[in-house]
Structures are given as structure tokens and as C-alpha cells.
C-alpha positions in Angstrom: -2.4 -39.8 -12.5 -5.0 -40.9 -15.0 -2.6 -43.4 -16.6 -1.3 -44.8 -13.3 -2.0 -48.4 -12.5 -2.5 -47.6 -8.8 -3.3 -44.5 -6.7 -0.4 -42.3 -5.5 -0.3 -39.0 -3.6 0.5 -35.7 -5.1 2.5 -33.5 -2.8 3.4 -30.0 -3.7 5.5 -27.4 -1.9 4.9 -23.9 -3.0 7.6 -21.3 -3.2 5.5 -18.2 -3.9 1.8 -17.4 -4.2 2.2 -14.1 -6.0 2.3 -15.2 -9.6 -0.8 -14.9 -11.7 0.1 -18.1 -13.5 -0.3 -19.9 -10.2 -4.1 -19.3 -10.3 -4.5 -20.3 -13.9 -2.0 -23.0 -14.4 -0.8 -24.8 -11.2 -4.0 -24.7 -9.2 -6.2 -25.6 -12.2 -3.9 -28.6 -12.9 -4.2 -29.7 -9.3 -7.9 -29.5 -9.5 -8.1 -31.4 -12.8 -5.8 -34.2 -11.4 -8.8 -35.5 -9.3 -7.3 -34.6 -6.0 -7.7 -37.2 -3.2 -7.8 -36.9 0.6 -4.2 -38.1 0.7 -2.9 -35.4 -1.6 -1.2 -32.4 0.1 -0.2 -28.8 -0.6 2.7 -28.2 1.8 2.5 -24.6 3.1 5.5 -23.0 4.8 3.4 -20.5 6.7 -0.1 -20.3 8.0 -0.7 -17.2 6.0 0.3 -18.9 2.8 -2.0 -21.9 3.7 -4.9 -19.6 4.2 -4.2 -17.7 1.0 -3.8 -20.9 -1.0 -7.1 -22.3 0.4 -8.9 -19.1 -0.7 -7.3 -19.2 -4.1 -8.0 -22.9 -4.6 -11.7 -22.3 -3.7 -11.8 -19.4 -6.1 -10.4 -21.3 -9.0 -12.7 -24.3 -8.2 -15.8 -22.0 -8.2 -14.8 -20.4 -11.5 -14.2 -23.8 -13.1 -17.4 -25.3 -11.7 -19.4 -22.4 -12.8 -18.1 -22.4 -16.4 -18.1 -26.2 -16.8 -21.3 -26.9 -15.0 -19.7 -29.7 -13.0 -18.4 -29.6 -9.4 -14.7 -29.4 -9.2 -13.0 -29.0 -5.8 -9.7 -29.7 -4.1 -10.2 -32.7 -1.7 -6.6 -32.8 -0.6 -5.0 -31.4 2.5 -3.3 -28.1 3.1 -0.5 -29.1 5.5 1.6 -26.5 7.4 5.3 -27.4 7.6 7.6 -24.4 8.4 11.0 -24.1 6.8 13.8 -25.1 9.2 17.4 -24.3 9.8 20.1 -26.9 10.6 21.2 -25.6 14.0 24.2 -27.9 14.1 25.6 -26.1 11.0 24.4 -22.6 11.7 25.3 -21.6 15.2 24.7 -18.0 16.5 27.7 -15.8 17.1 28.4 -14.3 20.4 26.2 -11.1 20.5 29.1 -8.7 21.2 31.3 -10.4 18.6 28.5 -10.2 16.0 27.8 -6.5 16.7 31.5 -5.7 16.4 31.8 -7.7 13.1 28.8 -5.9 11.5 29.6 -2.5 13.1 26.4 -2.3 15.2 26.3 -0.2 18.3 25.8 -2.0 21.6 22.7 0.0 22.4 21.1 -0.5 18.9 17.7 -2.2 18.7 18.0 -4.2 15.4 15.1 -5.1 13.2 16.0 -7.7 10.5 14.3 -8.5 7.2 15.9 -11.4 5.4 15.0 -12.7 2.0 15.2 -12.2 -1.7 15.0 -8.5 -2.7 12.3 -8.5 -5.4 9.2 -6.4 -5.4 7.8 -8.7 -8.1 7.9 -12.1 -6.4 8.9 -11.6 -2.8 7.9 -8.6 -0.8 7.3 -4.9 -1.3 9.6 -3.5 1.4 8.7 0.2 0.8 5.8 0.0 3.4 8.3 -1.5 5.9 10.7 1.5 5.3 7.8 3.9 5.7 6.7 2.3 9.0 10.3 2.2 10.2 10.6 6.0 9.5 7.5 6.6 11.6 8.8 4.3 14.3 12.0 6.3 14.5 10.1 9.6 14.6 8.0 8.3 17.5 11.0 7.1 19.4 13.8 9.7 19.0 15.6 8.5 22.1 16.1 5.0 20.8 18.9 3.8 18.5 16.8 1.8 16.0 18.5 0.0 13.1 16.8 -1.8 10.2 18.9 -4.4 8.4 17.6 -5.6 5.1 19.6 -8.6 4.0 19.2 -10.7 0.9 20.1 -11.0 -2.8 18.5 -9.8 -5.9 18.6 -11.2 -9.5 21.1 -9.7 -11.9 19.7 -6.6 -13.5 17.1 -5.9 -10.8 17.5 -2.7 -8.9 15.2 -3.1 -5.9 18.1 -2.7 -3.4 18.9 0.7 -4.9 15.2 1.6 -4.8 15.2 0.8 -1.1 18.3 2.9 -0.4 16.8 5.8 -2.4 13.5 5.5 -0.5 15.4 5.5 2.8 17.2 8.7 1.7 13.9 10.4 1.0 12.6 9.5 4.4 15.9 10.6 6.1 16.5 7.1 7.5 19.5 6.1 5.4 21.8 6.2 8.4 19.6 3.8 10.2 18.8 1.4 7.3 21.3 -1.1 5.9 20.2 -2.7 2.7 
């Protein structure tokens, strides 16, 4: 930006906010790039937007305190949720889908969908714990938790989830 002959916006879409390097590298670089009101951090959720604002303020305060000069992000935090192409991805008929995935007609299905990684996605062990408690509190309900996603080669989080479900006696009601 410093070598540019005319102003241009910097637009960044985050994919995760859980990496330590985000605080030290990415946010610091954005602060040092002299952010302008037309720059934008695109956030795919309100929670991520709020967390990024807090983290950006934290990094700005630390840099300002150690350098003795005010540094702050003057750009925007815009919320744009991820979308699905509904022309391409059409829902199946409910009865057909339940038959295809061997789900009972009376099952109440809870779905978690995403990458299976405790490091850079989500720790699903609390979800399994709460699901176990939910089943215990509702013994007359047919509850099913479906955890769908992929994991990187060599990671074993899917196996950890299955073992955790076994320990909590919910393996028959959890599909990972």
C-alpha cells in the first residue's frame, strides 16, 4: 500500500480466528498497513465479527503502548454470511432422506457439519457431553446427533469423538 500510486481498499475474509499467529501476524500487518475507512474485514458470523473487533483492539493497544504512537484499525468489520447455491443443492424429500441415511421416522436429529479438528475448528466434546445430558433428561425421545465432516489425514478427532460417545453411553445415538 505504501508504494501504491493511488489509494485502494484492502478486503480480507477470515477463515478462522483460533490461530495464535492471527494475533501476531495478520492483525498486526493490517494495523501497520494504515487502514482506511474503506478497508473491510469480512466476517462470516456476528460472533466472529465481535471476536475480531476485540482482538484487533487488543493488538492495537499493545502496539500503541509499546511504540508510544496510536495505532488503530479504522476500517470496517462487515458481516456477510456464507451462502449455499440453492439451485444446485436441493433438499431431498424428508422420508427419502431418512430412509437413505437409516434414520427412524420419529428421530429428532441434531446436526453438526464442519471440519473435524479440535485444533482449528471446534471442540465437539462439550457438545457430546450436553447431548448425553439431553438424552438423560428426555428418555422418551428418540434423539440422534449426526456429526458430519472431514478431517485431515493423520488426525484422529473422529475416533476421539466416537470413543467419547462410547464412554457416555451415547454411541448408538451419535453418528460421527
